[in-house]
mmCIF file as gemmi writes it, N, C-alpha and C atoms, coordinates in Angstrom:
data_model
loop_
_atom_site.group_PDB
_atom_site.id
_atom_site.type_symbol
_atom_site.label_atom_id
_atom_site.label_alt_id
_atom_site.label_comp_id
_atom_site.label_asym_id
_atom_site.label_entity_id
_atom_site.label_seq_id
_atom_site.pdbx_PDB_ins_code
_atom_site.Cartn_x
_atom_site.Cartn_y
_atom_site.Cartn_z
_atom_site.occupancy
_atom_site.B_iso_or_equiv
_atom_site.pdbx_formal_charge
_atom_site.auth_seq_id
_atom_site.auth_asym_id
_atom_site.pdbx_PDB_model_num
ATOM 1 N N . MET Axp A 1 ? 48.309 37.149 -18.835 1 0 ? 1 A 1
ATOM 2 C CA . MET Axp A 1 ? 48.911 36.525 -17.687 1 0 ? 1 A 1
ATOM 3 C C . MET Axp A 1 ? 47.907 36.459 -16.539 1 0 ? 1 A 1
ATOM 4 N N . ILE Axp A 2 ? 47.234 37.591 -16.268 1 0 ? 2 A 1
ATOM 5 C CA . ILE Axp A 2 ? 46.269 37.611 -15.168 1 0 ? 2 A 1
ATOM 6 C C . ILE Axp A 2 ? 45.114 36.669 -15.496 1 0 ? 2 A 1
ATOM 7 N N . ASP Axp A 3 ? 44.752 36.592 -16.752 1 0 ? 3 A 1
ATOM 8 C CA . ASP Axp A 3 ? 43.651 35.725 -17.163 1 0 ? 3 A 1
ATOM 9 C C . ASP Axp A 3 ? 43.973 34.26 -16.87 1 0 ? 3 A 1
ATOM 10 N N . SER Axp A 4 ? 45.163 33.813 -17.161 1 0 ? 4 A 1
ATOM 11 C CA . SER Axp A 4 ? 45.541 32.424 -16.908 1 0 ? 4 A 1
ATOM 12 C C . SER Axp A 4 ? 45.653 32.151 -15.409 1 0 ? 4 A 1
ATOM 13 N N . VAL Axp A 5 ? 46.069 33.116 -14.621 1 0 ? 5 A 1
ATOM 14 C CA . VAL Axp A 5 ? 46.149 32.953 -13.162 1 0 ? 5 A 1
ATOM 15 C C . VAL Axp A 5 ? 44.74 32.785 -12.592 1 0 ? 5 A 1
ATOM 16 N N . LEU Axp A 6 ? 43.785 33.54 -13.111 1 0 ? 6 A 1
ATOM 17 C CA . LEU Axp A 6 ? 42.406 33.41 -12.649 1 0 ? 6 A 1
ATOM 18 C C . LEU Axp A 6 ? 41.844 32.02 -12.986 1 0 ? 6 A 1
ATOM 19 N N . TRP Axp A 7 ? 42.174 31.526 -14.183 1 0 ? 7 A 1
ATOM 20 C CA . TRP Axp A 7 ? 41.705 30.184 -14.565 1 0 ? 7 A 1
ATOM 21 C C . TRP Axp A 7 ? 42.323 29.116 -13.667 1 0 ? 7 A 1
ATOM 22 N N . VAL Axp A 8 ? 43.585 29.243 -13.388 1 0 ? 8 A 1
ATOM 23 C CA . VAL Axp A 8 ? 44.258 28.273 -12.514 1 0 ? 8 A 1
ATOM 24 C C . VAL Axp A 8 ? 43.681 28.363 -11.106 1 0 ? 8 A 1
ATOM 25 N N . GLY Axp A 9 ? 43.432 29.559 -10.625 1 0 ? 9 A 1
ATOM 26 C CA . GLY Axp A 9 ? 42.847 29.735 -9.287 1 0 ? 9 A 1
ATOM 27 C C . GLY Axp A 9 ? 41.442 29.135 -9.219 1 0 ? 9 A 1
ATOM 28 N N . ALA Axp A 10 ? 40.639 29.371 -10.25 1 0 ? 10 A 1
ATOM 29 C CA . ALA Axp A 10 ? 39.286 28.81 -10.283 1 0 ? 10 A 1
ATOM 30 C C . ALA Axp A 10 ? 39.345 27.289 -10.325 1 0 ? 10 A 1
ATOM 31 N N . LEU Axp A 11 ? 40.285 26.734 -11.066 1 0 ? 11 A 1
ATOM 32 C CA . LEU Axp A 11 ? 40.447 25.293 -11.144 1 0 ? 11 A 1
ATOM 33 C C . LEU Axp A 11 ? 40.866 24.707 -9.803 1 0 ? 11 A 1
ATOM 34 N N . VAL Axp A 12 ? 41.779 25.375 -9.123 1 0 ? 12 A 1
ATOM 35 C CA . VAL Axp A 12 ? 42.223 24.897 -7.801 1 0 ? 12 A 1
ATOM 36 C C . VAL Axp A 12 ? 41.065 24.946 -6.807 1 0 ? 12 A 1
ATOM 37 N N . VAL Axp A 13 ? 40.293 26.02 -6.81 1 0 ? 13 A 1
ATOM 38 C CA . VAL Axp A 13 ? 39.148 26.139 -5.908 1 0 ? 13 A 1
ATOM 39 C C . VAL Axp A 13 ? 38.115 25.056 -6.209 1 0 ? 13 A 1
ATOM 40 N N . ALA Axp A 14 ? 37.831 24.803 -7.474 1 0 ? 14 A 1
ATOM 41 C CA . ALA Axp A 14 ? 36.866 23.776 -7.86 1 0 ? 14 A 1
ATOM 42 C C . ALA Axp A 14 ? 37.339 22.396 -7.409 1 0 ? 14 A 1
ATOM 43 N N . LEU Axp A 15 ? 38.64 22.124 -7.593 1 0 ? 15 A 1
ATOM 44 C CA . LEU Axp A 15 ? 39.181 20.836 -7.154 1 0 ? 15 A 1
ATOM 45 C C . LEU Axp A 15 ? 39.081 20.679 -5.638 1 0 ? 15 A 1
ATOM 46 N N . LEU Axp A 16 ? 39.406 21.725 -4.9 1 0 ? 16 A 1
ATOM 47 C CA . LEU Axp A 16 ? 39.328 21.657 -3.44 1 0 ? 16 A 1
ATOM 48 C C . LEU Axp A 16 ? 37.888 21.447 -2.97 1 0 ? 16 A 1
ATOM 49 N N . LEU Axp A 17 ? 36.944 22.119 -3.588 1 0 ? 17 A 1
ATOM 50 C CA . LEU Axp A 17 ? 35.54 21.935 -3.207 1 0 ? 17 A 1
ATOM 51 C C . LEU Axp A 17 ? 35.071 20.515 -3.505 1 0 ? 17 A 1
ATOM 52 N N . THR Axp A 18 ? 35.451 19.998 -4.66 1 0 ? 18 A 1
ATOM 53 C CA . THR Axp A 18 ? 35.053 18.641 -5.031 1 0 ? 18 A 1
ATOM 54 C C . THR Axp A 18 ? 35.657 17.611 -4.086 1 0 ? 18 A 1
ATOM 55 N N . ILE Axp A 19 ? 36.905 17.738 -3.782 1 0 ? 19 A 1
ATOM 56 C CA . ILE Axp A 19 ? 37.582 16.806 -2.882 1 0 ? 19 A 1
ATOM 57 C C . ILE Axp A 19 ? 36.988 16.882 -1.479 1 0 ? 19 A 1
ATOM 58 N N . SER Axp A 20 ? 36.745 18.088 -0.993 1 0 ? 20 A 1
ATOM 59 C CA . SER Axp A 20 ? 36.188 18.217 0.36 1 0 ? 20 A 1
ATOM 60 C C . SER Axp A 20 ? 34.759 17.671 0.415 1 0 ? 20 A 1
ATOM 61 N N . ARG Axp A 21 ? 34.016 17.836 -0.644 1 0 ? 21 A 1
ATOM 62 C CA . ARG Axp A 21 ? 32.639 17.328 -0.67 1 0 ? 21 A 1
ATOM 63 C C . ARG Axp A 21 ? 32.618 15.799 -0.595 1 0 ? 21 A 1
ATOM 64 N N . PHE Axp A 22 ? 33.449 15.136 -1.365 1 0 ? 22 A 1
ATOM 65 C CA . PHE Axp A 22 ? 33.495 13.681 -1.329 1 0 ? 22 A 1
ATOM 66 C C . PHE Axp A 22 ? 34.155 13.165 -0.057 1 0 ? 22 A 1
ATOM 67 N N . ALA Axp A 23 ? 35.066 13.939 0.507 1 0 ? 23 A 1
ATOM 68 C CA . ALA Axp A 23 ? 35.717 13.512 1.742 1 0 ? 23 A 1
ATOM 69 C C . ALA Axp A 23 ? 34.73 13.524 2.907 1 0 ? 23 A 1
ATOM 70 N N . ARG Axp A 24 ? 33.799 14.464 2.917 1 0 ? 24 A 1
ATOM 71 C CA . ARG Axp A 24 ? 32.799 14.534 3.99 1 0 ? 24 A 1
ATOM 72 C C . ARG Axp A 24 ? 31.618 13.614 3.734 1 0 ? 24 A 1
ATOM 73 N N . GLY Axp A 25 ? 31.463 13.11 2.547 1 0 ? 25 A 1
ATOM 74 C CA . GLY Axp A 25 ? 30.371 12.198 2.228 1 0 ? 25 A 1
ATOM 75 C C . GLY Axp A 25 ? 29.036 12.889 2.048 1 0 ? 25 A 1
ATOM 76 N N . ILE Axp A 26 ? 29.033 14.086 1.52 1 0 ? 26 A 1
ATOM 77 C CA . ILE Axp A 26 ? 27.797 14.821 1.318 1 0 ? 26 A 1
ATOM 78 C C . ILE Axp A 26 ? 27.269 14.625 -0.103 1 0 ? 26 A 1
ATOM 79 N N . HIS Axp A 27 ? 27.841 13.736 -0.843 1 0 ? 27 A 1
ATOM 80 C CA . HIS Axp A 27 ? 27.359 13.55 -2.206 1 0 ? 27 A 1
ATOM 81 C C . HIS Axp A 27 ? 25.932 13.009 -2.163 1 0 ? 27 A 1
ATOM 82 N N . LYS Axp A 28 ? 25.239 13.182 -3.234 1 0 ? 28 A 1
ATOM 83 C CA . LYS Axp A 28 ? 23.818 12.84 -3.297 1 0 ? 28 A 1
ATOM 84 C C . LYS Axp A 28 ? 23.636 11.328 -3.173 1 0 ? 28 A 1
ATOM 85 N N . LYS Axp A 29 ? 22.867 10.925 -2.185 1 0 ? 29 A 1
ATOM 86 C CA . LYS Axp A 29 ? 22.606 9.501 -1.973 1 0 ? 29 A 1
ATOM 87 C C . LYS Axp A 29 ? 21.298 9.124 -2.65 1 0 ? 29 A 1
ATOM 88 N N . ALA Axp A 30 ? 21.178 7.867 -3.015 1 0 ? 30 A 1
ATOM 89 C CA . ALA Axp A 30 ? 19.952 7.389 -3.628 1 0 ? 30 A 1
ATOM 90 C C . ALA Axp A 30 ? 18.839 7.38 -2.583 1 0 ? 30 A 1
ATOM 91 N N . PRO Axp A 31 ? 17.644 7.812 -2.935 1 0 ? 31 A 1
ATOM 92 C CA . PRO Axp A 31 ? 16.555 7.828 -1.96 1 0 ? 31 A 1
ATOM 93 C C . PRO Axp A 31 ? 16.17 6.406 -1.564 1 0 ? 31 A 1
ATOM 94 N N . GLU Axp A 32 ? 15.805 6.257 -0.303 1 0 ? 32 A 1
ATOM 95 C CA . GLU Axp A 32 ? 15.396 4.944 0.179 1 0 ? 32 A 1
ATOM 96 C C . GLU Axp A 32 ? 14.011 4.616 -0.365 1 0 ? 32 A 1
ATOM 97 N N . SER Axp A 33 ? 13.801 3.345 -0.629 1 0 ? 33 A 1
ATOM 98 C CA . SER Axp A 33 ? 12.489 2.941 -1.114 1 0 ? 33 A 1
ATOM 99 C C . SER Axp A 33 ? 11.496 3.018 0.041 1 0 ? 33 A 1
ATOM 100 N N . PRO Axp A 34 ? 10.288 3.455 -0.227 1 0 ? 34 A 1
ATOM 101 C CA . PRO Axp A 34 ? 9.315 3.593 0.858 1 0 ? 34 A 1
ATOM 102 C C . PRO Axp A 34 ? 8.938 2.241 1.435 1 0 ? 34 A 1
ATOM 103 N N . GLN Axp A 35 ? 8.787 2.197 2.743 1 0 ? 35 A 1
ATOM 104 C CA . GLN Axp A 35 ? 8.418 0.976 3.436 1 0 ? 35 A 1
ATOM 105 C C . GLN Axp A 35 ? 6.91 0.916 3.582 1 0 ? 35 A 1
ATOM 106 N N . ALA Axp A 36 ? 6.36 -0.266 3.464 1 0 ? 36 A 1
ATOM 107 C CA . ALA Axp A 36 ? 4.923 -0.44 3.633 1 0 ? 36 A 1
ATOM 108 C C . ALA Axp A 36 ? 4.584 -0.269 5.112 1 0 ? 36 A 1
ATOM 109 N N . PRO Axp A 37 ? 3.506 0.432 5.399 1 0 ? 37 A 1
ATOM 110 C CA . PRO Axp A 37 ? 3.149 0.61 6.8 1 0 ? 37 A 1
ATOM 111 C C . PRO Axp A 37 ? 2.711 -0.719 7.396 1 0 ? 37 A 1
ATOM 112 N N . PRO Axp A 38 ? 2.908 -0.894 8.706 1 0 ? 38 A 1
ATOM 113 C CA . PRO Axp A 38 ? 2.471 -2.141 9.323 1 0 ? 38 A 1
ATOM 114 C C . PRO Axp A 38 ? 0.952 -2.266 9.254 1 0 ? 38 A 1
ATOM 115 N N . GLU Axp A 39 ? 0.495 -3.498 9.133 1 0 ? 39 A 1
ATOM 116 C CA . GLU Axp A 39 ? -0.938 -3.727 9.001 1 0 ? 39 A 1
ATOM 117 C C . GLU Axp A 39 ? -1.612 -3.474 10.345 1 0 ? 39 A 1
ATOM 118 N N . GLY Axp A 40 ? -2.663 -2.698 10.324 1 0 ? 40 A 1
ATOM 119 C CA . GLY Axp A 40 ? -3.361 -2.341 11.545 1 0 ? 40 A 1
ATOM 120 C C . GLY Axp A 40 ? -4.223 -3.475 12.065 1 0 ? 40 A 1
ATOM 121 N N . VAL Axp A 41 ? -4.497 -3.432 13.366 1 0 ? 41 A 1
ATOM 122 C CA . VAL Axp A 41 ? -5.313 -4.459 14 1 0 ? 41 A 1
ATOM 123 C C . VAL Axp A 41 ? -6.749 -4.367 13.493 1 0 ? 41 A 1
ATOM 124 N N . GLY Axp A 42 ? -7.238 -3.157 13.289 1 0 ? 42 A 1
ATOM 125 C CA . GLY Axp A 42 ? -8.602 -2.97 12.805 1 0 ? 42 A 1
ATOM 126 C C . GLY Axp A 42 ? -8.822 -3.596 11.443 1 0 ? 42 A 1
ATOM 127 N N . ALA Axp A 43 ? -7.825 -3.494 10.591 1 0 ? 43 A 1
ATOM 128 C CA . ALA Axp A 43 ? -7.943 -4.087 9.252 1 0 ? 43 A 1
ATOM 129 C C . ALA Axp A 43 ? -8.007 -5.606 9.346 1 0 ? 43 A 1
ATOM 130 N N . THR Axp A 44 ? -7.238 -6.176 10.263 1 0 ? 44 A 1
ATOM 131 C CA . THR Axp A 44 ? -7.251 -7.631 10.431 1 0 ? 44 A 1
ATOM 132 C C . THR Axp A 44 ? -8.607 -8.101 10.928 1 0 ? 44 A 1
ATOM 133 N N . HIS Axp A 45 ? -9.16 -7.394 11.923 1 0 ? 45 A 1
ATOM 134 C CA . HIS Axp A 45 ? -10.468 -7.767 12.452 1 0 ? 45 A 1
ATOM 135 C C . HIS Axp A 45 ? -11.549 -7.616 11.385 1 0 ? 45 A 1
ATOM 136 N N . ALA Axp A 46 ? -11.488 -6.552 10.627 1 0 ? 46 A 1
ATOM 137 C CA . ALA Axp A 46 ? -12.488 -6.328 9.576 1 0 ? 46 A 1
ATOM 138 C C . ALA Axp A 46 ? -12.396 -7.418 8.512 1 0 ? 46 A 1
ATOM 139 N N . ARG Axp A 47 ? -11.171 -7.787 8.129 1 0 ? 47 A 1
ATOM 140 C CA . ARG Axp A 47 ? -10.991 -8.831 7.123 1 0 ? 47 A 1
ATOM 141 C C . ARG Axp A 47 ? -11.555 -10.166 7.62 1 0 ? 47 A 1
ATOM 142 N N . GLU Axp A 48 ? -11.313 -10.488 8.893 1 0 ? 48 A 1
ATOM 143 C CA . GLU Axp A 48 ? -11.84 -11.727 9.463 1 0 ? 48 A 1
ATOM 144 C C . GLU Axp A 48 ? -13.367 -11.703 9.515 1 0 ? 48 A 1
ATOM 145 N N . ALA Axp A 49 ? -13.939 -10.554 9.878 1 0 ? 49 A 1
ATOM 146 C CA . ALA Axp A 49 ? -15.398 -10.439 9.942 1 0 ? 49 A 1
ATOM 147 C C . ALA Axp A 49 ? -16.026 -10.602 8.556 1 0 ? 49 A 1
ATOM 148 N N . ILE Axp A 50 ? -15.394 -10.044 7.559 1 0 ? 50 A 1
ATOM 149 C CA . ILE Axp A 50 ? -15.911 -10.159 6.189 1 0 ? 50 A 1
ATOM 150 C C . ILE Axp A 50 ? -15.843 -11.608 5.72 1 0 ? 50 A 1
ATOM 151 N N . LYS Axp A 51 ? -14.722 -12.285 5.994 1 0 ? 51 A 1
ATOM 152 C CA . LYS Axp A 51 ? -14.594 -13.688 5.59 1 0 ? 51 A 1
ATOM 153 C C . LYS Axp A 51 ? -15.631 -14.555 6.292 1 0 ? 51 A 1
ATOM 154 N N . THR Axp A 52 ? -15.86 -14.309 7.588 1 0 ? 52 A 1
ATOM 155 C CA . THR Axp A 52 ? -16.85 -15.084 8.335 1 0 ? 52 A 1
ATOM 156 C C . THR Axp A 52 ? -18.247 -14.862 7.782 1 0 ? 52 A 1
ATOM 157 N N . ALA Axp A 53 ? -18.591 -13.613 7.506 1 0 ? 53 A 1
ATOM 158 C CA . ALA Axp A 53 ? -19.913 -13.305 6.955 1 0 ? 53 A 1
ATOM 159 C C . ALA Axp A 53 ? -20.088 -13.947 5.58 1 0 ? 53 A 1
ATOM 160 N N . LEU Axp A 54 ? -19.049 -13.926 4.769 1 0 ? 54 A 1
ATOM 161 C CA . LEU Axp A 54 ? -19.118 -14.543 3.445 1 0 ? 54 A 1
ATOM 162 C C . LEU Axp A 54 ? -19.358 -16.051 3.552 1 0 ? 54 A 1
ATOM 163 N N . GLU Axp A 55 ? -18.639 -16.695 4.473 1 0 ? 55 A 1
ATOM 164 C CA . GLU Axp A 55 ? -18.819 -18.136 4.651 1 0 ? 55 A 1
ATOM 165 C C . GLU Axp A 55 ? -20.24 -18.457 5.11 1 0 ? 55 A 1
ATOM 166 N N . GLN Axp A 56 ? -20.77 -17.668 6.036 1 0 ? 56 A 1
ATOM 167 C CA . GLN Axp A 56 ? -22.126 -17.903 6.539 1 0 ? 56 A 1
ATOM 168 C C . GLN Axp A 56 ? -23.161 -17.719 5.427 1 0 ? 56 A 1
ATOM 169 N N . GLU Axp A 57 ? -23.008 -16.67 4.642 1 0 ? 57 A 1
ATOM 170 C CA . GLU Axp A 57 ? -23.958 -16.421 3.554 1 0 ? 57 A 1
ATOM 171 C C . GLU Axp A 57 ? -23.864 -17.5 2.474 1 0 ? 57 A 1
ATOM 172 N N . THR Axp A 58 ? -22.65 -17.954 2.201 1 0 ? 58 A 1
ATOM 173 C CA . THR Axp A 58 ? -22.476 -19.014 1.208 1 0 ? 58 A 1
ATOM 174 C C . THR Axp A 58 ? -23.121 -20.317 1.689 1 0 ? 58 A 1
ATOM 175 N N . GLU Axp A 59 ? -22.934 -20.624 2.972 1 0 ? 59 A 1
ATOM 176 C CA . GLU Axp A 59 ? -23.561 -21.831 3.523 1 0 ? 59 A 1
ATOM 177 C C . GLU Axp A 59 ? -25.085 -21.734 3.464 1 0 ? 59 A 1
ATOM 178 N N . ALA Axp A 60 ? -25.63 -20.553 3.77 1 0 ? 60 A 1
ATOM 179 C CA . ALA Axp A 60 ? -27.077 -20.359 3.722 1 0 ? 60 A 1
ATOM 180 C C . ALA Axp A 60 ? -27.605 -20.536 2.292 1 0 ? 60 A 1
ATOM 181 N N . ILE Axp A 61 ? -26.888 -20.029 1.326 1 0 ? 61 A 1
ATOM 182 C CA . ILE Axp A 61 ? -27.308 -20.166 -0.075 1 0 ? 61 A 1
ATOM 183 C C . ILE Axp A 61 ? -27.243 -21.633 -0.502 1 0 ? 61 A 1
ATOM 184 N N . ASP Axp A 62 ? -26.177 -22.344 -0.103 1 0 ? 62 A 1
ATOM 185 C CA . ASP Axp A 62 ? -26.075 -23.758 -0.449 1 0 ? 62 A 1
ATOM 186 C C . ASP Axp A 62 ? -27.208 -24.573 0.175 1 0 ? 62 A 1
ATOM 187 N N . LYS Axp A 63 ? -27.545 -24.282 1.443 1 0 ? 63 A 1
ATOM 188 C CA . LYS Axp A 63 ? -28.663 -24.978 2.092 1 0 ? 63 A 1
ATOM 189 C C . LYS Axp A 63 ? -29.974 -24.682 1.368 1 0 ? 63 A 1
ATOM 190 N N . ALA Axp A 64 ? -30.141 -23.429 0.956 1 0 ? 64 A 1
ATOM 191 C CA . ALA Axp A 64 ? -31.378 -23.056 0.269 1 0 ? 64 A 1
ATOM 192 C C . ALA Axp A 64 ? -31.481 -23.756 -1.083 1 0 ? 64 A 1
ATOM 193 N N . ARG Axp A 65 ? -30.378 -23.898 -1.781 1 0 ? 65 A 1
ATOM 194 C CA . ARG Axp A 65 ? -30.403 -24.565 -3.092 1 0 ? 65 A 1
ATOM 195 C C . ARG Axp A 65 ? -30.692 -26.051 -2.975 1 0 ? 65 A 1
ATOM 196 N N . LYS Axp A 66 ? -30.261 -26.655 -1.872 1 0 ? 66 A 1
ATOM 197 C CA . LYS Axp A 66 ? -30.411 -28.104 -1.722 1 0 ? 66 A 1
ATOM 198 C C . LYS Axp A 66 ? -31.66 -28.488 -0.933 1 0 ? 66 A 1
ATOM 199 N N . GLY Axp A 67 ? -32.473 -27.519 -0.509 1 0 ? 67 A 1
ATOM 200 C CA . GLY Axp A 67 ? -33.653 -27.794 0.297 1 0 ? 67 A 1
ATOM 201 C C . GLY Axp A 67 ? -34.83 -28.294 -0.534 1 0 ? 67 A 1
ATOM 202 N N . ASP Axp A 68 ? -35.981 -28.424 0.147 1 0 ? 68 A 1
ATOM 203 C CA . ASP Axp A 68 ? -37.191 -28.912 -0.525 1 0 ? 68 A 1
ATOM 204 C C . ASP Axp A 68 ? -37.775 -27.87 -1.48 1 0 ? 68 A 1
ATOM 205 N N . ASP Axp A 69 ? -37.668 -26.595 -1.105 1 0 ? 69 A 1
ATOM 206 C CA . ASP Axp A 69 ? -38.233 -25.509 -1.913 1 0 ? 69 A 1
ATOM 207 C C . ASP Axp A 69 ? -37.125 -24.503 -2.238 1 0 ? 69 A 1
ATOM 208 N N . PRO Axp A 70 ? -36.261 -24.801 -3.207 1 0 ? 70 A 1
ATOM 209 C CA . PRO Axp A 70 ? -35.132 -23.904 -3.485 1 0 ? 70 A 1
ATOM 210 C C . PRO Axp A 70 ? -35.558 -22.499 -3.875 1 0 ? 70 A 1
ATOM 211 N N . ALA Axp A 71 ? -36.588 -22.371 -4.693 1 0 ? 71 A 1
ATOM 212 C CA . ALA Axp A 71 ? -37.008 -21.04 -5.14 1 0 ? 71 A 1
ATOM 213 C C . ALA Axp A 71 ? -37.511 -20.219 -3.963 1 0 ? 71 A 1
ATOM 214 N N . GLY Axp A 72 ? -38.294 -20.818 -3.103 1 0 ? 72 A 1
ATOM 215 C CA . GLY Axp A 72 ? -38.828 -20.099 -1.948 1 0 ? 72 A 1
ATOM 216 C C . GLY Axp A 72 ? -37.74 -19.743 -0.947 1 0 ? 72 A 1
ATOM 217 N N . ASP Axp A 73 ? -36.814 -20.687 -0.711 1 0 ? 73 A 1
ATOM 218 C CA . ASP Axp A 73 ? -35.725 -20.416 0.235 1 0 ? 73 A 1
ATOM 219 C C . ASP Axp A 73 ? -34.802 -19.309 -0.273 1 0 ? 73 A 1
ATOM 220 N N . LEU Axp A 74 ? -34.472 -19.341 -1.559 1 0 ? 74 A 1
ATOM 221 C CA . LEU Axp A 74 ? -33.622 -18.29 -2.132 1 0 ? 74 A 1
ATOM 222 C C . LEU Axp A 74 ? -34.334 -16.945 -2.134 1 0 ? 74 A 1
ATOM 223 N N . ALA Axp A 75 ? -35.653 -16.956 -2.381 1 0 ? 75 A 1
ATOM 224 C CA . ALA Axp A 75 ? -36.424 -15.712 -2.332 1 0 ? 75 A 1
ATOM 225 C C . ALA Axp A 75 ? -36.438 -15.157 -0.915 1 0 ? 75 A 1
ATOM 226 N N . ALA Axp A 76 ? -36.54 -16.023 0.08 1 0 ? 76 A 1
ATOM 227 C CA . ALA Axp A 76 ? -36.52 -15.569 1.475 1 0 ? 76 A 1
ATOM 228 C C . ALA Axp A 76 ? -35.164 -14.953 1.816 1 0 ? 76 A 1
ATOM 229 N N . LEU Axp A 77 ? -34.077 -15.581 1.356 1 0 ? 77 A 1
ATOM 230 C CA . LEU Axp A 77 ? -32.741 -15.012 1.582 1 0 ? 77 A 1
ATOM 231 C C . LEU Axp A 77 ? -32.596 -13.659 0.895 1 0 ? 77 A 1
ATOM 232 N N . ALA Axp A 78 ? -33.133 -13.549 -0.322 1 0 ? 78 A 1
ATOM 233 C CA . ALA Axp A 78 ? -33.054 -12.279 -1.049 1 0 ? 78 A 1
ATOM 234 C C . ALA Axp A 78 ? -33.848 -11.202 -0.329 1 0 ? 78 A 1
ATOM 235 N N . ASN Axp A 79 ? -35.003 -11.553 0.21 1 0 ? 79 A 1
ATOM 236 C CA . ASN Axp A 79 ? -35.807 -10.583 0.952 1 0 ? 79 A 1
ATOM 237 C C . ASN Axp A 79 ? -35.087 -10.135 2.218 1 0 ? 79 A 1
ATOM 238 N N . MET Axp A 80 ? -34.443 -11.068 2.913 1 0 ? 80 A 1
ATOM 239 C CA . MET Axp A 80 ? -33.683 -10.703 4.12 1 0 ? 80 A 1
ATOM 240 C C . MET Axp A 80 ? -32.523 -9.775 3.778 1 0 ? 80 A 1
ATOM 241 N N . ALA Axp A 81 ? -31.835 -10.054 2.674 1 0 ? 81 A 1
ATOM 242 C CA . ALA Axp A 81 ? -30.72 -9.201 2.255 1 0 ? 81 A 1
ATOM 243 C C . ALA Axp A 81 ? -31.23 -7.818 1.863 1 0 ? 81 A 1
ATOM 244 N N . ASN Axp A 82 ? -32.371 -7.759 1.207 1 0 ? 82 A 1
ATOM 245 C CA . ASN Axp A 82 ? -32.95 -6.473 0.803 1 0 ? 82 A 1
ATOM 246 C C . ASN Axp A 82 ? -33.339 -5.658 2.019 1 0 ? 82 A 1
ATOM 247 N N . GLU Axp A 83 ? -33.911 -6.311 3.04 1 0 ? 83 A 1
ATOM 248 C CA . GLU Axp A 83 ? -34.279 -5.586 4.256 1 0 ? 83 A 1
ATOM 249 C C . GLU Axp A 83 ? -33.043 -5.111 5.009 1 0 ? 83 A 1
ATOM 250 N N . ALA Axp A 84 ? -31.977 -5.874 4.973 1 0 ? 84 A 1
ATOM 251 C CA . ALA Axp A 84 ? -30.744 -5.478 5.669 1 0 ? 84 A 1
ATOM 252 C C . ALA Axp A 84 ? -30.12 -4.254 5.007 1 0 ? 84 A 1
ATOM 253 N N . ARG Axp A 85 ? -30.278 -4.124 3.702 1 0 ? 85 A 1
ATOM 254 C CA . ARG Axp A 85 ? -29.714 -2.971 2.983 1 0 ? 85 A 1
ATOM 255 C C . ARG Axp A 85 ? -30.475 -1.693 3.225 1 0 ? 85 A 1
ATOM 256 N N . GLN Axp A 86 ? -31.745 -1.813 3.548 1 0 ? 86 A 1
ATOM 257 C CA . GLN Axp A 86 ? -32.581 -0.596 3.696 1 0 ? 86 A 1
ATOM 258 C C . GLN Axp A 86 ? -32.513 -0.018 5.044 1 0 ? 86 A 1
């Protein structure tokens, strides 16, 4: 008899806890998806500078290829790039 009363009491307590938990809205919520950070101003300026430098170098290479002395002009560009790296 006491054993069945304990089971009924445990069941009532479990039901009350479950009901109160859902009534307060403390159930486990799905985690929010991470938001991408806003793009920084420095990154935008750097990207623009890289694109500008690429366009200038491409134009210089095209001029060198179409000039009177393509081999010499391209060699001069390569030497300038080598000096800039050192």
